[in-house]
N, C-alpha and C positions, 0 to 999 in steps of 0.2 A: 194740852199745851205743854211744851217744855218749860222748865223753870228758867227764870231770867237771871238768877244769881249763880255764882260759881259753885257754891254748895247750898244745899237746901234741906229742909226738914224731912226726915224719913217718915213715910206714912205707914199705916197698918198693913195695907195690901202688899207693900214692898217687903215688909218684914215676913209676911207669909211666903212670898216667893223665895226669899233668901233662906228660909227654913228648909224648903224643898231642895234648893241648890246645895246647901251645905250637907244635908243628909245624903244626897246623891253622890257628891264628890268624895265624901268620906268612904264610900264604898267603891266608887269607880276607879280612883287612883290605885289602890292596892290590887284590884282585880286585873286591870290592864297592865300594871307594873310587874305582875307575876310572870308574864311572858313577852314583855317588850322592854327594851333598854332606853327608849326615849318616848316621852309623852308630851303633848301640847295642850295647854289651856289658853284658848283664844277668846278674849272679850272684845267684841267688835264695836260696842258702844259703851266704853268703860266708865265715862263720867269722871268726876274728881277723885273717886276711890273711897270717899267717906262722906258722911252727912254732917249737918251743922253741929251736932252734939258729939261728934267723933265716932258714931256708929259705923261699922265697916261696910263698905260697898262691895260689889261682887268681885273686884280684883283682889281685895284683901281677904275676903272669904275663901276664894280659891287658893291663895298662897298659904293661908293658915291651915287649910285642909292638907296641903302637901307637907307642911312642917310637922303636923301631928303624925302623919304616916311615916315620915322620915325618923322621927323620934322613936316610934314603935318598931323601927327596923323593917317596915314593909316595902320601902322603896330604896333600899340600901345602895343598889348598883344601878339605879334608874336615873337618867338625866331628865329633869322636868323643866320645860321652857314655857314661860307664860308671856303672851303677847297681848298688849293692851292698846286699843286704837281709840282715839278721841278726836273729833273734828272741831270742837270748840277750844279756842286758843287758851283761854283762862283756865278751863277745866283740865286741859292737857298739862299746863304748867303746874297746877296743883297736884295732879296725879304724879307727874314726873318727880316733883319734890318729895312726895310721900314715898315713892319707890326708892329714891336715893337714900332716905333714912332707913329703909329696910334692907338695902342691898348687902351690907356686910353680914348681917345675921342670916339672911336667906342664902347667901353664898356659902356659908359654913355648912349648910344642909344640902348643897348641890342643886340649888334652885336658881335658875337664870330668868330674869324678866326684862322685857323691852317695852318701852312706851313710845308709840308712833303717833305723830300728829297727822291728822287727815281722816278721810272717810274709810269705813269698813270696806265699802265697794272697791275703792282704789287699792288699798293695801292687800286685801285678800286676793284680788285679781292678780296683782304682781307676784304674790307668793305662789299661787297656783300656776301662773304662766311660767315662772322660773322652774318649778318642779317638772312641768310638762316638757320644757326645753331640755332639761337634764335627764329626762326619762326616769324620774324618781317619783316615789309615792309619798303622799303626806303621812307623817307619823300619826299614830292613833291620837285623835284630837277631840276635845270637847269644845264646841264652838258656841258661844253665847251671842245671839243676835237680838238685841233689845233696844230698838229705836224708839224715839218719840214720834208718834204719828205713823203715816203710811209711806214716807219716803225713805230711801236708803236701804231697802230690803228687796233683793232680787231673787226670784226663784231659780234662774239659771245659775247663779252663783251658789245657791244652796245645793243644787244638783251636782255641781263640780266637787263640792265638799263631800257629799254623800257617796260619790263614786268610790271613795276610799272606804273599804268595808269596815274599818275599825274607827271611823269618825262619826261623831254624833252632833246634832244641833239642838239647842234649846232656844226657841223662837218666841218672841212676844208678838201676838197678833192683836193689834189695836183696833177693835171693831168700832169704837165710838168715832174716831176720826174718819173711818171709812163711811160710816153712816152719814156724817156731816158733809163729806166732800165727794161722795160717789157720783153726784149729778153735776159736778163742776168740771168743765172741760180741761182745766189745767192739771187736774189730778188723774186724768185718764191714763196718761203714760206711766206714772208711778204705780197705779193699780194694775196696769197691764204687766209691769215688771214684777210686782208682788206676787201675782197669781201665775205668771209665766205665759199668759195668753189673754184673749179678750173674753173668755167665758164668764167672767165675773159680771159682765154687763147684763146677763139674763136677770139679775136681781133688781134692775132699775124700776120695773113696774110691779114689783112685789110689795105686799104690805110688810110692815116692819118685822114681825115675828118670823115670817117665812123668809124674808131677806137675810136675817141673821143666821137662821138655820142653814140656808143655802150656802152662804159664804163660808161658814165654818166647815161644813161638809166638803165644799169644793177645795178649801185649803188643805184639808187632810188628804183628799184624793190626789192632789197635785204633789204633795210630799211623797206619797206612795209611788207615784209614777216617776219620781225623780230618784228612786233608789232606796227609800226607807222601807224596810221590811215591816217595821212596827212603828206606829204613831200613837202616842198617848197625849191627851191634852187635859188641862184643868183650868177652871175659871178662878180668877182672883176677885173676890167680892168685897165691897165695903157697905156694911149695913144692908145686906141682901141686894145691893145694886152691883151689876156686873161692871167691872173696871176694864179688864182685858183678859185674854186667854193665852196661856202658855202651851206651846206645842213642843213635844219632844220626839225627835226622829232618830231612829237607830236601825242598824242592820242586824242586831243580835237580840234574841229573846232574853238573855241574861241581863242586858242593859235595860230592856223594857220592864222586866220584873223588878229590877232595882229601883227604877224611877217610880213605879207604882208603890213600892214600899216607902219611898221618900215622901210621896204625896199623902199616903195614909198616916205617916208619922207627924205631919204638920198639924198642929193643934188649932182647930177652928174656933178659937176663943179670943177675947180681948179686943173686939172691934173689927177683926178681919175674919175672912173665912176662905178656905180653899175647897173647891168643889171639882171633883175629877170625873172624867168620862173615858170610856174606851169601848171598843167594839163597834159594830155597825150602827146600832141604835143609840149609843151613848147612855149607858146605865149609870145612875147616880151612885157615887160612893156612899156606903152606909155600913153600920156595924153588923147588920144581919147578913149571914152568909146563905140564907135560903135562896136568894137570887142566883148565887153560884151553883147551888144544888140543881136548880131548874135548868141553868145553862148546860151543865154537864149531862143531865138527862136528855135534853133536846139534842145535844151535839153527838153523844155516843149511843143513845138509844139502849136497846137490850143486848147488844153484842158484847161479849167478854172483851175487855179492853185492858192492855197493860197499864200499870200505874204510871210508868214513864211517859206514855202518850198523854195521859190525863194531866200530868204535871206540866208537860210542854205546852198544852193548851192553856193552862192557867197562867203560865209565865208570859204568854203572848199578849198582843193587844186586842184579842177577842173578848177579854173580860177586864173589868176594873180590879179584880181581886189578884193577889199575888200568891206565890207558892206557900207562904206562911199561913194562909187561910185554908189550905187544902186538907191536910191529913187530920189533925186533931179537931179543928174547928168545923169541918164539914163532913169528911168521910166517916170519922169515928161515930158521930151522931147518927148519920144515915144508917150505918151498920147496926147500931144499937136498936133502932126502931124497925129494922127489917126492910129499909128502902133500897138497900144494895146487897148483892151477894158477892162475897170475897173468896176467891180461890187462892190459897197459900200452899203451893206444892211442897215447900220446904218446912211447913209448919210455922209455929211462932205466932206472934201477935203484931199489931200495928201494920204499917204500910211502907216498909223500907223498899228502896229501889234495888234492882239487881238480883232479886230473888224469885223472879217469875210470877209475881202477884198480878192477877187480873181481877177486874171489877165489872160487875154487870148491874146496870141500873134498872129499876122497876121490879 
């Protein structure tokens, strides 16, 4: 249920989600800014921008990431525009006042922000309609879609965003409200819009565990069909109870790999936990890289494979591991115990790219 107050207490699972968001944006802005002159950060359900003890909400987290990059000189010539949308009037006013207090300092760093009153659905549709009419493309955008409950999130709108190859979406999938309301007729249309069709209704006669697995898998497949080349998702837990799932949809393996790094970085201590999945079967994140070694063996078999192809696989959404796990944490150990054969035509040691290195498993 959405909070009834303008600002509210920040819970542990939100802190976990924000750790992932901050870590990702700290990497995303400088990467995209290295070859684009304009970047967008869009928060479709922005809220008041802060919590009752002054903790930063997602709008402030995003802007602070941009400031840090600007100070380091990583976005020196890049225009960054942040757009915040909020449909609750009191929260909109609170956020608007918060942004007014920041405007002068953010402006010095070349950061522009706009606060829009109304729904994400309405405002994002207007933005995309205008761009279509002008035959323009959406600038590279990171779009947060974080509603309370099942309403206000449409798959056809996500598809329009993802048509732009440099745009990415971070989406909160609230399974608990779906579980409560999936059998009530007034929620049929919002759920049809959420999944983009009526296929979600296949779960109505399933037992609870099968229903949850089906709906999460269906949502991932729908994101893929809407243009996402890679989809990574992670669960946010409270005392081992699932609260919601965050899906990240991107067209680029570099963004996929960066998000996996951000999830791994989130510390699952202090009352919350982040549990991530990727790949067809949903492998649980863990410190042991033996599952990665097995995936590589299964995927590449005994054929000599360029190290670049292996790294590309690891960066993709086929595995929960990221490229930082590959060389020293996995391949070096496998070579040491004779589980891989490494051909280094130029000699040397290690597993550098661009030197013709191939690896044979088994």
